[in-house]
ZAMAR-390874 format. One record per residue: x, y, z of N, C-alpha, C in turn; residue in three letters. Coordinates in steps of 0.001 Angstrom, whole numbers, plus 500000, padded with zeros to 6 digits. Layout:
REM residues N
XYZXYZXYZALA ...
REM end
This chain:
REM residues 450
500834498887499875499861500086499867500786501220499886MET 500749502051498892501354503299498761500785504332499595GLN 501534505213500698501390506262501364501335507506500460LEU 500128508447500663500221509944500385501323510638500766THR 501584511551500137502441512664500424502384513206501759SER 500810513631501863501007514054503532501081513020504856LYS 500650511794504371500789510473505349502469510596505380GLU 503325510830504274504599510601504421505481511841505289ILE 504790512809505040505030514217505789504651514290507488LEU 503931513601507456503106513259508783504156512425509458THR 504780511366508971505154510162509417506919510702509723GLU 507169511078509059508658511799509262508747512712510193ASN 507599513752510394507398514780511589507852513886512909VAL 506714513034512673506539512111513829508118511416514479GLU 508594510698513238509813510560513476511099511240514137PHE 510860512647513449511950513851513872512020514069515386LYS 510128514076515878510250514550517283510295513157518362GLU 510037511941517483510580511056518807512277511082518829LYS 513044511185517374514397510987517270514996512146518500GLU 514170513365518527514605514411519301514620514247520683THR 513379513679520974513100513152522340513776512201522851ASP 514054511352522263515024509996522634516077510137523743GLU 515729509437524191516610509466525910518029508582525223LEU 519083509087525458520450508114525353520689507049526318LEU 519963507503527648520228506318528594518727506531529435TYR 518159505459529422516654505597530271516938505346531708GLY 516338505187532694516142505025533900517046503840534189ILE 516800502518533672517515501531533896518804500919533034ASP 519035502142532279520273501486531423521365502083531901ASP 522551501346531907523688501613532607525212501626531755LYS 525051503224531636526293503730530757527992502863531327PRO 528662503396530615530238502683530974530626503540532461SER 531416503008532996532066503305534465532444505059534203LEU 532998505371533310533700506533532973532597507765532751SER 531635507193531698530343507821531446529599508388532994THR 529275507044533640528695507347535115529548508420536022GLN 530727508409535843531752509286536638531737510862536443ILE 531498510970535343531613512285534333530306513081534533LEU 529291512107534241527555512467534394527876512517535861LEU 528117511968536858527764512034538148528429513225538588GLY 529625513836538229530357514751538779529584516364538105LEU 528861515844537057527990517044536650526878517142537403GLN 526217516205537907525051516384538977525449517043540236HIS 526644516630540639527061517422542026527362518851541664ILE 528367518894540393528334520677540129527034521203540392PHE 525763520521539879524520521599539880523957521495541186ALA 524288520457542031523593520462543518524491521352544532ALA 525806521117544358526820521269545025526716522666546213PHE 526278523795545207526170524789545662524889524675547023GLY 523850524245546588522623524011547393523127523209548724GLY 523774522223548340524262521075549757525384521962550489ILE 525979522836549957526987523134551209526626524614551693ILE 525520525194551076524923526634551721524415526533552845VAL 523622525367553239522851525321554153523476525087555516VAL 524555524315555983525381524488556727526199525522557124PRO 526442526063556103527467527323556188526283528384556682LEU 525308528474556350524242529448557047523997529277558331VAL 523601527919558688523278527572560057524431527655561091ILE 525545527592560527526874527924561126527353529178561484SER 527033529627560160526896531039560637526287531778561771SER 525009531798561378523578532162562413524113531780563776ALA 524388530792564368524626530494565288526047530445565906LEU 526776530665564982528314531103565653529082529960566301GLY 528595528505565472529496527485565912531321527880565515PHE 532068527157566144533605527305565902533685526449564873ASP 535074526703564497535714526158562922535546524376563072ALA 536091524004564415535845522563564307534375522127564097VAL 533493522593564705531984522318564704531556522423563436THR 531758523607562398531028523677561588531697522923560352SER 533252522381560294533773521783559495533141520156559772THR 533117520052560847532331518645561099530952518638560570ALA 530174519534560802528931519617559740528965519684558177LEU 529909520469557892530086520474556504530428519156555950MET 531020518130556358531614516840556392530567515745556574SER 529766516328557197528447515255557778527350515597556517ALA 527202517162556367526038517069555377526274516524554113THR 527780516618553511528170516121552297527864514496552349ILE 528582513845553425528301512528553528526875512128553535LEU 525844512581554577524540512294554133523762512677552896SER 524131513449552323523756513576550774523994512495550065ALA 524883512205549972525489511075549383524718509668549637GLY 524766509498550859524154508046551626522566508344550957ILE 522102509275551353520748509515550790520805509571549181ALA 521412510031548330521407510115546840521274508478546619THR 522120507720546926522571506484546434520978505557546874PHE 520580505676548145519339504909548860518441505350547665ILE 517943506696547481516787506992546543517095506726545539GLN 518216506555544568518357506265543222517953504514543024SER 519088504072543834519129502602543769518205501714544520ARG 517466502133545324516339501683546102516718500358547122GLY 516378500230548182516660499485549324515421498951549517ILE 514754497707549127513354497157549460512313497944549284GLY 511574498730550139510361499296550054510941500859550031PRO 512213500985549969512532502566550151513426502876549203VAL 513249504286548213513458504871547257513018504296545949GLY 512582505625545107511783505984544148512628505008542958ALA 514067505113543028514531504154541764515004505009540934ARG 515081506442540728514861507280539610516466507971539841VAL 516580508574538756517889509976539009517805510831539681ALA 517529510606541045517290511721541782518239512180542929CYS 518987512947543058519965513989543624519164514668545031ILE 519763513844546369519647514159547493520404515511548064MET 519807516297549057520695516903549689519887517813550918GLY 520631518429551764519629519190552802519175520594551975THR 517868521048552640517437522537552251517229523721552676ASP 516926524588552044516698525755552701515236525859553426PHE 514653524915553324513111524680554125513448524139555467THR 515043523812555821515135523415557498515918524371557779PHE 516443525556557379517117526635558043516479527208558966VAL 515261527470558579514829528548560033514275527953561203ALA 513610526551560889513777525663562151514791525042563023PRO 516137525009562393517160524631562931517677525558563357SER 517966527014562919518422528458563778517323528745565111ILE 516026528550564566515151528798565969515551527766567199ALA 515810526171566821516185525241567769517390525292568577ILE 518464525886567399519802525790567668520344527134568578GLY 519089528546568368519762529492569272519360529176570824SER 518846528064571260518026527918572471518692526779573021ILE 518688525625572185519062524266572468520485523576571618TYR 521114524693570901522194524231570402521926523063569574GLY 523308522480568940523487521416567840522634520129568374LEU 522728519785569470521932518774570254520425518723569848PRO 520203520104570229518493520267569775518418520132568446GLY 519137520499567545518710520454566027518789518702565608ILE 519633518332566051519833516778565582518553515786566373LEU 518738516293567443517300515668567951515937515707567447GLY 515726517197566975514460517655566208514799516830565123GLY 515857516832563784516107516238562903515554514802563062THR 515782513930563767515380512565563942514205512154564418ILE 513653513224565077512099512896565418511582513377564378LEU 511789514515563885510949514928562550511001513977561491GLY 511906513116561218512058512235560478510711511662560081SER 510012511135561557509266510075561562508299510346560890LEU 508043512066560892506714512644560093506722512484558790VAL 507937512533558008508400512335556977508218510933556383GLY 508530510094557517508362508710557047506639508375557070ILE 506024509111558378504299508728557962503774509344556837PHE 504199510583556402503230511036555288503816510159553927LEU 504893509262553975504864508477552874503963507477552659SER 503281507096553800502296506167553743500679506819553235PHE 500485508026553550499804508740553581499398510120552219ILE 500069509506551299500452510813550569499315511667549697ILE 498572510698549269497041511148548396496370512109549516ARG 495851511835550819495477513182551512496099514024551861PRO 497605513488552298498594514786552685498191515876551444VAL 498327515617550146498760516448548950497210517280549096MET 496108516679549367494690517852549440495002518864550426LYS 495883518980551477496135519867552694496973520827551795LEU 497712520573550681498580521635550099498505521868548816PHE 497244522613548757496915522790547003498112524193547101PRO 498259524221545697499226525644545085498742526742545821PRO 497821527126546374497901528455547444498243528101548385LEU 498615527001549221499296526935550395500843526584550053VAL 500901525943548841502489525415548985503305526944548310THR 502619527501547365503088528755546841503442529693548040GLY 502631529761549095502724531014549789503820530487550664THR 504236529128551182504873528746552259506486529194551294VAL 506649528755549970507741528752549466508135530238549063ILE 507029530899549329507581532685549303508048532894550404THR 507429532465551593507987532706552676509494532349553385LEU 509771531338552611511022530602553071511963531495552423ILE 511674531946551338512600532996550527512341534240550814GLY 511644534827551521511826536186552283512080536040553104LEU 511854535281554167512424535198555781514121535050555800THR 514447534395554889516121534084554170516780535125553844LEU 515994536350553248516907537427552742517459538451553501LEU 517272538472554610517837539541555789518842538620556160PRO 519359537440556402520336536420556694521265536953555166VAL 520839536804554247522102536842552974522425538316553051SER 521680539269553149521936540843553413523058541105554382MET 522787540381555750523904540570556594525366539929556192ASP 525146538834555393526578537931554755527372539240553917TRP 526270539500553103526946540319552129527452541990552821ALA 527168542065553843527868543183554708529056543070555286ALA 529358541725555671530592541103556183529934540247557343GLY 528720540178557873528459539273559044527927540043560275GLY 527349539437561020526616540479561894527590540569562852VAL 527911541593563621528925541660564820530547541936564353GLY 530721541848562638531568542080562102532194543618562466SER 533494544017562585533734545500562591533916546076561286PRO 534038545111560383534060545920558866532626545795558053SER 531772545383559261530105545379558475529498546508557770TYR 529450546004556479528828547325555468529838548035554733GLY 531131547805554827532101548712554317531820548359552850ASN 532640549059552024532528549136550432533320547816549785LEU 534315547257550458535059546115549998534091544868550197LEU 533462544553551372532620543673551621531453543524550725ASN 530581544883550545529516544935549581529978544772548078ILE 530998545398547744531652545172546764531873543712545955SER 532527543076546663532525541548546369531448540775546598ILE 530301541275547334529339540402547067528448540733545870ALA 528304542092545489527979542447544207528837542021543026MET 530037541632543179530473541106541952530228539682541836VAL 530413539095543003529704537735543011528530537453542533VAL 527431537897543133526161538082542437525848538436540942MET 526564539247540331526754539806538762526975538408538269ILE 528207537818538788528836536522537873527794535799537852ILE 527369535066538948526377534104539103524737534272538335THR 524440535568538260523483536030537395524074535887536257LEU 524882536594535338525575536508534050525529534916533940LEU 526186533790534768526590532514534252524807531795533963LEU 524243532266534767523162531423534984522072531773533810ASN 522207533149533432521200533686532040521974533290530827ARG 523038533783530970523864533145529625524684531833529277TYR 525167531278530295525830530279530499524769529025529425GLY 525809528204529169525388526919528256525590525752529351LYS 524626524954529522524628523413529995525183523456531470GLY 526320522831531795527097522921533322527263524129533125LEU 527811525172532748528176526347532990526988527106534149VAL 525872527180533406524556527632533546524191526945534993SER 524308525464535140523752524815536181524826524814537550SER 525670525077537070526727525176538183526924526706538518ALA 526517527839537927526650529602538265526956529159539894SER 526196529096540715526319529344542056527695528938542551ILE 527805527459542253529167527275542656530614527859542147LEU 530347528191540615531261529370539893531363530514540614ILE 530391530943540595530434532279541455530941532547542801GLY 530735531199543572531153531047544978532686530802544635MET 533344530017544052534730529980543827535295531077542944ALA 534862531948542548535369533213541842535577534396542996VAL 534384534323543776534552535292544972535609534987546155GLY 535689533402546308536520532805547093538280533234546666TYR 538373532947545441539610533349544753540035534732544840ILE 538900535563544760539399536956544853539609537544546204ILE 539218536833547224539296537009548460540629536567549133CYS 541128535732548548542535535009548697543689536219548996ILE 543830536903547861544834537776548035544454539139548831PRO 543582539235549462542971540374549841542801539880551731LEU 543468538868551912543660538558553353542255538310553927GLY 541109537885553273540178537692553977539841536035554014MET 540633535306554106540740533873553933541827533178554944VAL 541040532623556292542403532097556991542227530842556949ASP 543873529959556637543636528756556247544381527987557319PHE 544397528633558654544327527793559716543948526478559930SER 542485526704559907541701525581560328541941524378559171SER 541820524610557893542240523769556717543750522818557379VAL 544644523733557673545804522952557820545889521919559202ASN 545030522484560364544872521682561311543386520467561012SER 542802520733559965541840519453559916542962518046559269ALA 542006516997559745542375515679559114542082515335557999GLU 543499514511557252543134514304555958541804513273555873PHE 541560512420556643540509511370556495540060511411558096ILE 538653511014557827537629511035559344536563510548559069SER 536154509580559817534909508879559882533981509515560735LEU 532733509244560510531710510157561251531431509795562436PRO 531268510834563637531241510357564850529876510607565168LYS 528955509428565427527661509611566018527726510393567257ILE 526623511111567217526388511964568502527474512831569018PHE 528611512925568161529778513523568871529407514963569733ALA 528791515476569014528217516696569784527187516764570882PHE 526639515336570961525221515572571967524098515081571042GLY 522933514832571648521712514765570994520652515288572414VAL 519403515796571668518548516005572897517120515392571993ASN 516653514761572691515565513855572123513999514330572494PHE 514044515771573455512733516442573950511680516631572495ASP 510416515688572882509280516022571918509396517649571188LEU 509129518433572226509007519867572006509828520563570722LYS 511199519802570982512122520165569851511374519670568055LEU 510410518590568073510062518342566771509109519533566146VAL 508478520097566888507364521132566458508133522201565344LEU 508734522744565427509371523864564579509471523342563092PRO 510153521790563293510275521066561995509253520428561226PHE 508152520254561886506578519614561489505964520430560114ILE 506494521840559979505987522292558675507020521875557741PRO 508278522425558364509573521944557014509043520553556520ALA 509134519708557162508951518239556616507624518289555484TYR 506540518870556205505505518726555026505965519466553942PHE 506541520734553997507166521580552697507861520877551872VAL 508535519925552876509885519366551974509150518137551101ALA 508309517302551682507164516169551148506377516667550162THR 506132517744550036505166518460548975506396518693547360ILE 507264519218548292508507519818546979509246518354546353GLY 509829516911547343509874515861546875508835515233545951THR 507600515113546145506669514478545268506592515464544009VAL 506740516707544016506437517445542706508324517090541814GLY 509040517115542647510394516591542024510262515267541620CYS 509772514656541825509771513100541575508809513034540516LEU 507953513602540202506937513601539080507794514153537857LYS 508417515556538180509194516199537172509888515221536642ALA 510631514408537183511675513340536933510791512450536096ILE 509796511643536604509161510944535788508899511166534319GLY 508371512757534346507994513087532857509175513552532303GLU 510236513802532413511633513885531891512319512513531368VAL 512068511375532295512510510225532438512051509553531483SER 510754509711530993509435508863530357509533507663531015LYS 508963507895532607508771506722533217507571507101534308ALA 506461506123534687505452506514535650505628506410536584GLU 505117507189537319505489507527538678503987507610539246MET 503769506678540087502341506208540642502692506464542203ASP 501163506419542572501275506719544383502409505861544906ASP 502624504740544513503975503741545448504747503998544904LYS 505500504502543761506518504768543342506946506406544427ARG 505870507442544245506384508488545002506465508268546688ILE 505545507482546626505536507207548338506801506639548959GLY 507461505826547881508789505043548148510065506053548391ALA 509510507231547088510332508451547120510600509074548580GLY 509243509273548897509447510212550089509648509544551374VAL 509418508086551498509975507248552483511260507234552466LEU 512027507631551539513459507895551462513723509005551794SER 513259510001551576513382511226552363513481511153553699ASP 512385510357554469512284510364555687513570509534556207GLY 513859508436555627514742507471556343516488508309556131ILE 516339508824554975517670509644554819517860510919555656GLY 516830511541556244516745512559557309517344512003558777SER 516799510517558839516908509886560032518566509794560161MET 519177509232559097520351509012558934520993510518558890LEU 520922511267558638521697512720558555521658512969560012ALA 520498513029560647520476513335562041521539512274562748GLY 521874511391562702522421510494563605523903510603563185PHE 524214510797561876525431511313561342525886512756561658ILE 524925513368562229525289514895562693525114516246561974GLY 523952516090561253523580516938560140522108517079559831THR 521966517938558929520275518321558744519615517528557940PHE 518289517408557631517138516784556781517887516614555600PRO 517585515623554871517504515532553164516076515535552457ASN 516470516278551426515137515995550508515815516065549270THR 515002515868548191515385516010546587515603517233546274CYS 516693517173545218516935518850544759516353518796543355PHE 515527519568543093514889520346542114515373520440540648SER 516713520909541008517596521854540144518527520824539311GLN 518492519350539849519063518489538993517989517977537785ASN 516808517954538036515647517453537100516281518369535817VAL 516455519176535565516681519749534115517748519500533688GLY 518830518827534049520161518305533688519749516780532867LEU 518508516160533068518154515251532589517611515149530962ILE 516552516126531042516279516418529410517777517178528677PRO 518308517824529295519689518707528941520402517549527989LEU 521052516555529049521941515640528587521450514666528016THR 519822514186528206519013513202527624519728511674528383LYS 520406512105529554520568510824530195519647510570531595VAL 518789510070531703517833509513533066518221508442533550ALA 519377507829533515519873506677534364520053506770535546SER 519718505857536551519666505950537883521191505741538242LYS 521901504932537503523323504630537872524088505757537939TYR 523961506752537127524500507997537132524399508952538291VAL 523051508904538597522697509235540451523471508596541429ALA 523646507037541464524322506192542099525770506629542171MET 526212507163541221527638507148541180527694508898541686MET 526723509316541699527037510787542288527005510662543854ALA 526168509902544097526133509305545528527282509010546400GLY 527972508002545372528989507413545991530378508564545840ILE 530521509291545152531292510518545007531155511432546162ILE 529893511658546578529568512472547689529885512105549334LEU 529912510813548900530157509820550224531953509788550502VAL 532238509583549096533883509792549545534541511222549849ILE 533836512227549139534046513898550080533581513888551276LEU 532598513091551563532373513357552908533301512868554132GLY 534335512215553556535230511675554701536494512530554535PHE 536468513460553637537446514363553826537388515790554536LEU 537570515692555719537465517088556368538323518371555856PRO 539463518046555058540256519355554670539245519866553732LYS 538602519139552758537816519549552010536806520220552478PHE 536317519750553639535034520784554057535386521976554661ALA 536933521776555182537343523117555884537761523951554615ALA 538139523700553628538273524450552651536824525368552065LEU 535740524739552516534576525362552052534073526048553302ILE 534499525748554222533940526606555891534361527834555625ASN 535710527758555351536469529193555737535948530320554737ILE 535055529910553963534623530941552791534156532111553545MET 534775533783552670534232534647553450532467534856553254PRO 532123535840554321530613535991554322530183536469553069GLN 531000537910552413530468538564551418530311537391550339PRO 530984536660549946530985535426548846529748534624549028VAL 529215534433550265527819533716550521526802534743550528LEU 527113535790550763526053536968550665525574537338549090GLY 526509537159548329526375537368547025525591536238546185GLY 525761534982546306524799533776546094523914533764546612VAL 523771534068548069522411534276549120521520534932548540GLY 521679536242548145520742536940547406519857536507546590ILE 520546535992545638520278535423544375519545533973544534VAL 519921533285545628519273532203545994517795532145546507MET 518068533062547624516786533161548455515917534011547647PHE 516481535099546828515135535719546044514661534640545089GLY 515261533746544522514655532396543705513768531982544576THR 514147531256545679512692530519546350511945531534546239VAL 511835532808546771510768533843547042510046533593545569ALA 510643533785544592510343534049543249509579532651542655ALA 510233531866543065509464530388542653507859530003543467SER 508000530708544592506819530650545374505692531944544899GLY 506228532726544301505356533494543611504764533417542247ILE 505848532495541607505394531802540128504332530910540484LYS 504468529844541731503383528911541909501950529733542214THR 501846530988543041501176531721543376500071532098542150LEU 500879532678541339500251533365539986499513532361538941SER 499648531100539425498652529961538712497407529738539625LYS 497288530660540848496228530508541796495270531315541295VAL 494127531444541536492934532508541051493003533563542422GLU 493268534702541853493817535673543302492038536269543791LEU 491387535661543756489860536227544523489986536712545699ASN 489118537152546450489170537698547940489530537041548791ASN 488933535689549060489420534434549758490798534125549965ARG 491184534062548687492800533555548360493706534666548581ASN 493411535956548384494330537237548539494193537300550131LEU 493180536910551088493200537213552483494087535955553098LEU 493951534942552653494826533688553099496532533878552658ILE 496792534548551448497932534900551148498663535861551862ILE 497807537091552090498322538319552607498532537964554018ALA 497459537418555313497778536853556478498733535991556548THR 498878535002556016500137534188556215501396534703555862ALA 501666535465555004502933536051554677502996537269555626ILE 501837538066556062502265539056557019502748538535558460GLY 501820537283558841502547536724560203503803536440559912LEU 504192535650558867505474535117558890506728536092558886GLY 506485536981557903507566538063557857507626538680559155VAL 506297539467559780506230540075561131507136539188562265GLY 506783537832562050507510537239563155509171537243563117ILE 509215537088561709510764537239561246511395538332561577THR 510972539746561753511557540694561877511215541399563253PHE 510111540934564091509705541086565333509639540079566084ARG 510639539230566489510350537644566936510249537954568321PRO 510486539069568794510032539439570429508614539572570626ASP 507844539613569224506233539562569560505801538347570327PHE 506229537090570379505927536074570578506915535700572276ILE 507391536529572669508185536362573832507756536312574983GLY 506599536656575195506033536171576862504916534718576667GLN 505178534388575177504258533036574955504856531827575944LEU 503714530810576308504444529542576889505573529092575839PRO 506499528185576805507464527692576204507443526772574560GLU 506262526280575058505321525186573926505194525965572676GLY 504022526812572788503822527958571732504948528620570751LEU 505779529329572118507141529566571535507664528917570275LYS 507991527619570776508614526664569673507838526607568381MET 506588526362568615505609526244567397506133527626566559ILE 505617528615567118506023529994566183506765530468566083PHE 507863530154566511509455530657566671510181530811565285SER 509705530393564326510371530830562499508732531435561953SER 508936532205561115508149532645560216507598531914559285GLY 508493530783558915508022529517557927506713529096558645ILE 507512528522559828506000527680560481504560528242561029SER 504979529533561574503909530657561842503019530652560681THR 503951531125559364502951531495557905502148530142557200GLY 502935529373557528502359527919557172501237527502557887THR 501508527299559275499959527272559914499067528195559471ILE 499143529155559469498027530298559107497277529917557830ALA 498164529735557112497688529190555570496993527966555537ALA 497700527245556446496834525772556379495413526118556976LEU 495188526642558307494041526904559216492983527733558076ILE 493379528883557830492598529600556940492215529239555428LEU 493061528182555218492577527198553867491284526398553945ASN 491518525901555324490313524874555651489386525612556100LEU 489211526676556914487719527367557371487427528411556331ILE 488007529063555602487644530084554544486767529436553173LEU 485832529612553304484825528747552134485281529042550782LYS 485713528286550059485678528697548577484429529357548083GLU 484928530523547284484032531348546681483263530631545603GLU 481772530883545504481095529754544520480501530564543628LYS 481060530520542148480584531055541213479628530555540089ILE 478701531539539738477409530989538966476119530488539832GLY 476086530492541030475351530036541865474307531304542085VAL 472993530834541462471839531661541544471116532055543135GLU 
REM end
């Protein structure tokens, strides 16, 4: 049977589209070892800036000494590697078995600082471990949990995360709170240079250069600061070459009230992981049903619990790595597993962690402004898809108003009982609770009802 010219043209177009969208390596395909290492490093470059910034943020905010902050850095890198390997390979019912890179997230910064300012690192680790049970529980009830977090609530919460962290990045850019050089021209100039480099690379860079723009911006800023005498290498010289993780080396506090500020963060992280896994499934041409997503969220919980025992903060799925899959046309879970293995190796090298830990604060400020601003912008983007009627505007306005208000005026809750103070100690938890309650009690506006 002969085909008409129209049928031939249609068939050619369909073939070209299929050829263009075809993956080089599917989820279960196994590239060569050298390819796994190269592409695994690429995933690490894309995620590394986000992985290392969280321990830097929290260490700086809580004034941890060099020994403690270096140990935190190593533990964070190590736990990210373990969580990545578990999520991508899968162990029994744990893990989505897709190319998913894991690491600690900005979502957990505010509750960690709130707890750490009162109970120190032992309180943060206790809250991380106990809070991981929330993530584990949520993995078994994914469908009903999703109903509590429509785009209206998730968009509001994500916006709050960015807004409440921006003041921290401004303090860094100025040189750090309490610094005698706070706000001087040198500090601000370095922060602005780093910010501009990061923006230009992210906007105009191609492939890996764009994905690693934050990491490159930090590296350039770091190098600039060395001849200016702003980098002290003494802690690097004193750090060990290789070190095994020390379980509870700084102690742990398992007080139940410490989990309260973490609960909203785990809810938000769960929603983010669900969205991330769905996106990975779409670009990897794999079906992500409730069972598989539940296994991915369960891996979040298990990874966060292990992170607490290792001595660092909770883990969750990194969305920035999803974009590498369609870009490279490689969706192989073996690449993500290799990235996890490399991260584990780096986590055993304290000198590497110490080099990162001594990064000058203006450098962090330069990338922090972009990163935290991007988080807020992502929330606004989510809210832009929501109908901005009177009900929804009231929810957004009240939740953001309370969240930002608590951030700038923490003394507002100074006279509350200790339990309530822990719940509302961060703008994120306050705003999340407000958005959840208002979304449930304020009825939807009915259209077209006579």
